[in-house]
C-alpha positions, 0 to 999 in steps of 0.5 A, a space after each residue: 358027166 364031165 367025162 362024157 362032154 368032150 366025146 358028146 361034143 365030138 360026136 355032135 361035131 362029126 354029125 354036123 359036118 357029115 350032114 352038111 357034106 352029105 346035104 351039099 353032095 345031094 344038092 350038087 347031084 340033084 337034077 337041074 330044073 327044066 328050062 323048056 317052056 310049055 307050048 301055048 296050046 297047053 295053057 287053059 284060059 282063065 275064067 272071068 269074074 263079074 265085077 263087084 258093084 259097090 255104090 257110094 263105096 259102101 260095104 255089101 249089105 247083109 254082113 254082120 259087124 264083128 263083135 270085140 273079143 273079150 279081154 284076156 285075164 292076166 295070169 296070177 302065178 309067175 311063169 316058170 323059166 327054163 334055166 340052163 347052165 350055158 352063158 
């Protein structure tokens, strides 16, 4: 395993640099966004809604109040931790 680590790290380095450079090139050659604004005739009118009527700042009737959630039981067994050899 110790013999493979330098070559694996080099492969990761080359892959990271290659993907960074190719992403940079793709973004540099991507099409630019259009700056032309749509004509006002193309825009559709927005629908209007009736205003809500709350008398005395009360909530609408017919709604049921939410019941509280049941308590969550605590785990009895200790949680396993994933340990790595890194610092």
